[in-house]
C-alpha positions as CSV (number, residue, x, y, z in Angstrom):
1,X,-52.7,-136.0,-33.5
2,X,-50.1,-134.5,-35.9
3,X,-47.5,-136.9,-37.2
4,X,-43.9,-135.5,-37.6
5,X,-41.8,-137.1,-40.3
6,X,-38.6,-138.6,-39.1
7,X,-36.7,-136.8,-42.0
8,X,-37.7,-133.4,-40.6
9,X,-36.4,-134.4,-37.2
10,X,-33.1,-135.3,-38.7
11,X,-32.9,-131.8,-40.5
12,X,-33.4,-129.8,-37.2
13,X,-29.8,-130.3,-36.0
14,X,-28.5,-129.4,-39.4
15,X,-30.6,-126.3,-39.7
16,X,-29.5,-125.2,-36.2
17,X,-25.9,-125.8,-37.1
18,X,-26.2,-123.7,-40.3
19,X,-27.8,-120.8,-38.3
20,X,-25.1,-121.0,-35.7
21,X,-22.4,-120.8,-38.4
22,X,-24.1,-117.9,-40.1
23,X,-24.3,-116.0,-36.8
24,X,-20.6,-116.7,-36.2
25,X,-19.8,-115.5,-39.7
26,X,-21.8,-112.3,-39.2
27,X,-20.0,-111.7,-35.9
28,X,-16.6,-112.3,-37.4
29,X,-17.5,-110.0,-40.3
30,X,-18.7,-107.3,-37.9
31,X,-15.5,-107.7,-35.9
32,X,-13.4,-107.4,-39.0
33,X,-15.3,-104.2,-40.0
34,X,-14.7,-102.8,-36.4
35,X,-11.1,-103.7,-36.6
36,X,-10.7,-102.0,-40.0
37,X,-12.5,-98.9,-38.6
38,X,-10.1,-98.9,-35.6
39,X,-7.1,-99.2,-37.9
40,X,-8.4,-96.4,-40.0
41,X,-8.8,-94.1,-37.0
42,X,-5.3,-95.1,-35.7
43,X,-3.9,-94.2,-39.1
44,X,-5.7,-90.9,-39.0
45,X,-4.4,-90.2,-35.5
46,X,-0.8,-91.0,-36.5
47,X,-1.3,-88.8,-39.6
48,X,-2.5,-85.9,-37.3
49,X,0.5,-86.4,-35.0
50,X,2.9,-86.5,-37.9
51,X,1.5,-83.2,-39.2
52,X,1.9,-81.6,-35.8
53,X,5.5,-82.8,-35.6
54,X,6.2,-81.5,-39.1
55,X,5.0,-78.0,-38.3
56,X,1.7,-78.2,-40.1
57,X,-0.7,-77.5,-37.2
58,X,-3.7,-76.4,-39.3
59,X,-3.9,-79.6,-41.3
60,X,-3.1,-81.6,-38.1
61,X,-6.0,-80.0,-36.2
62,X,-8.4,-80.6,-39.1
63,X,-7.4,-84.3,-39.2
64,X,-7.7,-84.7,-35.4
65,X,-11.1,-83.0,-35.4
66,X,-12.4,-85.5,-37.9
67,X,-11.2,-88.3,-35.6
68,X,-13.0,-86.7,-32.6
69,X,-16.2,-86.5,-34.6
70,X,-16.0,-90.3,-35.2
71,X,-14.8,-91.1,-31.7
72,X,-15.7,-88.7,-28.9
73,X,-13.1,-90.3,-26.6
74,X,-10.3,-88.7,-28.7
75,X,-11.4,-85.3,-27.3
76,X,-9.0,-86.0,-24.4
77,X,-6.2,-86.3,-26.9
78,X,-6.9,-82.7,-28.0
79,X,-6.7,-81.5,-24.5
80,X,-3.5,-83.3,-23.8
81,X,-1.9,-81.9,-27.0
82,X,-3.1,-78.4,-26.3
83,X,-1.7,-78.5,-22.7
84,X,1.6,-80.0,-24.0
85,X,1.9,-77.1,-26.5
86,X,1.2,-74.5,-23.7
87,X,3.8,-76.1,-21.4
88,X,6.3,-76.0,-24.2
89,X,5.6,-72.3,-24.7
90,X,4.0,-72.9,-28.1
91,X,1.0,-70.8,-27.2
92,X,-0.3,-70.3,-30.7
93,X,-0.6,-74.0,-31.3
94,X,-2.3,-74.5,-27.9
95,X,-4.8,-71.7,-28.8
96,X,-5.6,-73.4,-32.2
97,X,-6.2,-76.8,-30.6
98,X,-8.4,-75.5,-27.8
99,X,-10.2,-73.0,-30.1
100,X,-11.4,-75.7,-32.4
101,X,-12.8,-77.6,-29.4
102,X,-14.5,-74.6,-27.9
103,X,-16.2,-73.7,-31.2
104,X,-17.7,-77.2,-31.7
105,X,-21.4,-77.6,-31.2
106,X,-21.4,-81.4,-30.8
107,X,-19.3,-81.5,-27.6
108,X,-20.8,-82.3,-24.3
109,X,-21.3,-79.3,-22.0
110,X,-18.5,-80.4,-19.7
111,X,-16.1,-80.8,-22.6
112,X,-17.1,-77.4,-23.9
113,X,-16.5,-75.8,-20.5
114,X,-13.1,-77.6,-20.3
115,X,-12.2,-76.2,-23.7
116,X,-13.2,-72.6,-22.8
117,X,-11.2,-72.9,-19.6
118,X,-8.0,-74.2,-21.3
119,X,-8.4,-71.5,-24.1
120,X,-8.6,-68.9,-21.4
121,X,-5.4,-70.1,-19.8
122,X,-3.8,-70.1,-23.3
123,X,-4.8,-66.4,-23.8
124,X,-3.5,-65.6,-20.3
125,X,-0.1,-67.1,-21.2
126,X,-0.1,-65.1,-24.4
127,X,-0.9,-61.9,-22.5
128,X,-4.3,-61.5,-24.4
129,X,-6.2,-60.5,-21.2
130,X,-9.4,-59.3,-22.9
131,X,-9.8,-62.6,-24.8
132,X,-8.8,-64.6,-21.7
133,X,-11.6,-62.9,-19.7
134,X,-14.1,-63.6,-22.5
135,X,-13.2,-67.2,-22.7
136,X,-13.1,-67.9,-18.9
137,X,-16.5,-66.2,-18.5
138,X,-17.9,-68.8,-20.9
139,X,-17.2,-71.6,-18.5
140,X,-20.4,-72.9,-16.9
141,X,-21.1,-74.1,-13.3
142,X,-19.6,-77.5,-13.6
143,X,-16.2,-78.9,-12.7
144,X,-14.2,-76.1,-14.3
145,X,-16.2,-73.2,-12.7
146,X,-13.8,-72.8,-9.7
147,X,-10.5,-72.9,-11.6
148,X,-11.9,-70.5,-14.2
149,X,-13.0,-68.1,-11.5
150,X,-9.6,-68.4,-9.8
151,X,-7.9,-67.6,-13.1
152,X,-10.1,-64.5,-13.5
153,X,-9.4,-63.4,-9.9
154,X,-5.6,-63.8,-10.5
155,X,-5.9,-61.8,-13.8
156,X,-7.9,-59.0,-12.3
157,X,-5.2,-58.6,-9.6
158,X,-2.5,-58.4,-12.2
159,X,-4.5,-55.8,-14.0
160,X,-5.2,-54.0,-10.7
161,X,-8.9,-54.0,-11.6
162,X,-10.0,-54.2,-8.0
163,X,-13.7,-53.8,-8.6
164,X,-13.8,-56.9,-10.9
165,X,-11.6,-58.7,-8.4
166,X,-14.1,-58.1,-5.7
167,X,-16.9,-59.5,-7.9
168,X,-14.8,-62.6,-8.8
169,X,-13.8,-63.2,-5.2
170,X,-17.5,-62.9,-4.0
171,X,-18.6,-65.4,-6.7
172,X,-15.7,-67.7,-5.8
173,X,-16.9,-67.7,-2.2
174,X,-20.3,-69.0,-3.3
175,X,-18.8,-71.7,-5.5
176,X,-16.2,-72.9,-3.0
177,X,-18.0,-72.3,0.3
178,X,-14.7,-70.8,1.4
179,X,-14.1,-67.3,2.8
180,X,-12.3,-64.7,0.7
181,X,-13.1,-61.8,3.0
182,X,-9.4,-61.0,3.7
183,X,-8.7,-60.6,0.0
184,X,-11.9,-58.6,-0.5
185,X,-11.0,-56.2,2.3
186,X,-7.6,-55.7,0.7
187,X,-9.2,-55.0,-2.7
188,X,-11.4,-52.3,-1.0
189,X,-8.3,-50.9,0.7
190,X,-6.6,-50.7,-2.7
191,X,-9.5,-48.7,-4.0
192,X,-9.5,-46.5,-0.9
193,X,-5.8,-45.8,-1.1
194,X,-6.1,-44.9,-4.8
195,X,-9.0,-42.6,-4.0
196,X,-7.0,-40.8,-1.3
197,X,-4.2,-40.2,-3.8
198,X,-6.7,-38.7,-6.1
199,X,-8.3,-36.7,-3.2
200,X,-11.6,-38.3,-3.9
201,X,-12.6,-38.4,-0.3
202,X,-16.1,-39.6,-0.7
203,X,-15.0,-42.7,-2.6
204,X,-12.1,-43.2,-0.1
205,X,-14.6,-43.2,2.8
206,X,-16.9,-45.7,1.1
207,X,-14.1,-48.1,0.2
208,X,-12.6,-48.0,3.7
209,X,-16.0,-48.7,5.3
210,X,-16.6,-51.6,2.9
211,X,-13.1,-53.0,3.9
212,X,-14.1,-52.8,7.6
213,X,-17.4,-54.5,6.8
214,X,-15.5,-57.4,5.2
215,X,-13.0,-57.7,8.1
216,X,-13.9,-55.7,11.2
217,X,-10.8,-53.9,12.7
218,X,-8.8,-54.8,9.6
219,X,-5.3,-53.3,10.2
220,X,-4.8,-51.8,6.8
221,X,-8.3,-50.4,6.7
222,X,-7.8,-48.7,10.0
223,X,-4.6,-47.2,8.9
224,X,-6.3,-45.8,5.8
225,X,-9.2,-44.6,7.9
226,X,-6.8,-42.5,10.0
227,X,-5.3,-41.1,6.7
228,X,-8.8,-40.2,5.6
229,X,-9.5,-38.3,8.9
230,X,-6.2,-36.5,8.5
231,X,-7.1,-35.6,4.9
232,X,-10.4,-34.1,6.3
233,X,-8.5,-32.2,9.1
234,X,-9.8,-34.4,11.9
235,X,-6.6,-35.5,13.7
236,X,-8.4,-36.5,16.9
237,X,-10.4,-39.1,15.0
238,X,-7.3,-40.2,13.2
239,X,-5.6,-40.9,16.5
240,X,-8.8,-42.8,17.6
241,X,-8.6,-45.1,14.6
242,X,-4.8,-45.6,14.9
243,X,-5.2,-46.3,18.7
244,X,-7.0,-49.5,17.7
245,X,-3.9,-50.4,15.7
246,X,-1.7,-49.7,18.7
247,X,-3.9,-51.9,20.9
248,X,-4.9,-54.7,18.5
249,X,-2.2,-54.7,15.8
250,X,0.9,-53.1,17.4
251,X,3.3,-54.8,15.0
252,X,1.9,-52.5,12.3
253,X,2.5,-49.3,14.1
254,X,5.7,-48.6,12.2
255,X,3.6,-48.1,9.1
256,X,1.9,-45.0,10.6
257,X,4.3,-43.8,13.5
258,X,5.3,-40.6,11.7
259,X,1.7,-39.7,10.9
260,X,0.8,-40.6,14.5
261,X,3.2,-38.0,15.7
262,X,2.0,-35.4,13.2
263,X,-1.6,-35.9,14.4
264,X,-0.6,-35.5,18.1
265,X,1.5,-32.4,17.2
266,X,-1.5,-30.8,15.5
267,X,-3.4,-31.3,18.7
268,X,-0.6,-30.0,20.9
269,X,-0.1,-33.5,22.4
270,X,3.4,-34.3,21.1
271,X,4.7,-35.7,24.4
272,X,1.6,-37.9,24.8
273,X,2.1,-39.4,21.3
274,X,5.8,-39.9,21.8
275,X,5.3,-41.6,25.2
276,X,2.9,-44.1,23.6
277,X,5.5,-45.0,20.9
278,X,8.1,-45.5,23.7
279,X,5.7,-47.7,25.6
280,X,5.1,-49.8,22.5
281,X,8.9,-50.4,22.2
282,X,8.6,-52.7,25.2
283,X,7.0,-55.3,22.9
284,X,7.8,-54.0,19.4
285,X,11.5,-53.1,19.9
286,X,12.9,-54.1,16.5
287,X,12.6,-52.7,13.0
288,X,11.2,-49.5,11.7
289,X,9.2,-48.6,14.8
290,X,12.5,-48.3,16.8
291,X,14.0,-46.2,14.0
292,X,11.1,-43.8,13.9
293,X,10.7,-43.5,17.7
294,X,14.5,-42.9,18.0
295,X,14.3,-40.2,15.3
296,X,11.4,-38.5,17.1
297,X,13.2,-38.7,20.5
298,X,16.3,-37.2,19.1
299,X,14.4,-34.3,17.6
300,X,12.0,-33.6,20.5
301,X,13.9,-34.5,23.7
302,X,17.5,-34.8,22.5
303,X,20.2,-37.6,22.5
304,X,20.3,-38.1,26.3
305,X,16.6,-39.1,26.3
306,X,17.2,-41.4,23.3
307,X,20.2,-42.9,25.1
308,X,18.1,-43.8,28.1
309,X,15.4,-45.3,25.9
310,X,17.9,-47.4,23.9
311,X,19.6,-48.7,27.0
312,X,16.3,-50.0,28.2
313,X,15.5,-51.6,24.9
314,X,18.8,-53.4,24.7
315,X,18.2,-54.8,28.2
316,X,14.9,-56.6,27.2
317,X,15.2,-56.9,23.4
318,X,18.8,-56.8,22.1
319,X,19.2,-56.4,18.4
320,X,21.6,-55.0,15.8
321,X,19.2,-52.2,15.1
322,X,19.1,-51.1,18.7
323,X,22.9,-51.3,18.9
324,X,23.3,-49.3,15.8
325,X,20.9,-46.6,17.1
326,X,22.7,-46.6,20.5
327,X,26.1,-46.0,18.7
328,X,24.5,-43.2,16.7
329,X,23.1,-41.6,19.9
330,X,26.3,-41.8,21.8
331,X,28.2,-40.5,18.9
332,X,25.9,-37.4,18.9
333,X,26.6,-37.0,22.7
334,X,30.3,-37.4,22.3
335,X,30.6,-35.0,19.3
336,X,30.3,-32.0,21.7
337,X,32.7,-33.6,24.2
338,X,36.4,-33.5,24.8
339,X,37.3,-36.9,23.6
340,X,37.9,-36.9,19.8
341,X,39.3,-40.4,19.9
342,X,36.0,-41.7,21.4
343,X,34.2,-40.1,18.4
344,X,36.4,-41.9,16.0
345,X,35.9,-45.2,17.8
346,X,32.1,-44.8,17.8
347,X,32.0,-43.8,14.2
348,X,33.9,-47.0,13.2
349,X,31.4,-49.1,15.3
350,X,28.5,-47.3,13.8
351,X,29.7,-47.8,10.2
352,X,30.0,-51.6,10.8
353,X,26.6,-51.9,12.5
354,X,24.9,-49.8,9.7
355,X,26.4,-52.0,7.1
356,X,25.2,-55.2,8.8
357,X,21.7,-53.9,9.5
358,X,21.3,-52.6,6.0
359,X,22.3,-55.8,4.4
360,X,20.3,-58.2,6.7
361,X,17.2,-56.3,7.6
362,X,14.3,-57.7,5.5
363,X,10.6,-58.4,5.5
364,X,10.0,-62.0,4.7
365,X,6.9,-63.7,3.1
366,X,5.7,-66.5,5.2
367,X,4.3,-68.3,2.2
368,X,7.1,-68.3,-0.3
369,X,10.1,-66.8,1.6
370,X,10.4,-63.8,-0.7
371,X,12.4,-61.1,1.1
372,X,12.2,-57.3,0.6
373,X,13.5,-54.1,2.2
374,X,10.0,-52.6,2.4
375,X,6.8,-54.0,3.7
376,X,4.2,-55.3,1.2
377,X,0.5,-56.1,1.9
378,X,0.7,-58.4,-1.2
379,X,3.8,-60.5,-1.7
380,X,5.5,-59.6,-5.0
381,X,6.8,-63.2,-5.2
382,X,3.7,-65.3,-4.7
383,X,0.9,-62.6,-4.8
384,X,-0.5,-63.8,-1.4
385,X,-2.1,-61.2,0.7
386,X,-1.0,-60.4,4.3
387,X,1.7,-63.1,4.0
388,X,4.5,-60.7,5.1
389,X,5.3,-60.5,8.8
390,X,5.1,-56.9,9.8
391,X,8.3,-57.5,11.8
392,X,11.6,-56.9,10.0
393,X,14.0,-59.8,10.5
394,X,17.7,-59.3,11.1
395,X,18.8,-63.0,10.8
396,X,21.1,-64.6,8.3
397,X,19.7,-64.2,4.8
398,X,18.2,-67.4,3.4
399,X,18.9,-68.6,-0.1
400,X,15.4,-67.5,-1.4
401,X,14.7,-64.6,-3.7
402,X,14.8,-61.0,-2.4
403,X,14.5,-57.5,-3.6
């Protein structure tokens, strides 16, 4: 049996105490070193901020990059500074900050995507669209994929690059799981309308068909389809396409009413076309459809027929537009009569009504309230598609923007 000396037993607590004190000393020393490192990083950060405030962005960015290499968490500081510069309108500074981040190889993929996205937004703000497109296309499939694709889609619409807009919207659908078929149909319609202007009928037909594939019975696509048939001297087929509008989207008939009458006239069916427009006024009795139908009635059947039609309209759908047209019609009747004082009275009434309808009649965007004298498929204010009501309002003008 091994005998342990009593003196060694007495040394054990002492040795334990010395070890414990040494460990505490090492810990305190390590804490002091960490504290010194934190202080050094804070001084570097303050130095970088000071350089930025003193209009020395290049040196500031170099300093902040060194901090980020030592402490990855300071990457968020870069993003905050870059976004601050962009909001302040200092786009060049924002680009420099985000460009340094985007070009670094030691960043995590998510941070690299974030940097590419923010850099793309900087280029958009600066109007450098080619560079914005390149940067936004570098964004991967993570958190920033959707906002990057949304920015690209917005940019392509500003550039009116409808083919790229279709691709971006299709990709965005797969990323979001949300339909963008309405916008895609409108992009195809833009291509079709441009092709009709250039008399490229093959491309026009293809674009219109693709719009109808995206959204069957799409109002604008059907209008353009009728235009295509008229361009290819097929008025009967144009009327067939436009009849779908009359049945399914009657509020849009004012956009094609003149062409509707032209197609019927070419087929010798002027009265049939005019009767259909008069029938539509029973439910669409305000705005431009009333104006066009009144003009056609005055030309084809005379003021007496127009007077009868307007009297009926005012009975079921009174409006300033209808009153104005009624005054105009009765003035035309009275001008050949024996009562000049009646002509003067009607002319005064007509002038007042025209002034009121001209100043108040507007199309209004249901998304942002932007008001305009003409109808737009895409709101000039907020860029939303199909946000305008096809019905022209005659109410008191709101305080929102207008054109």
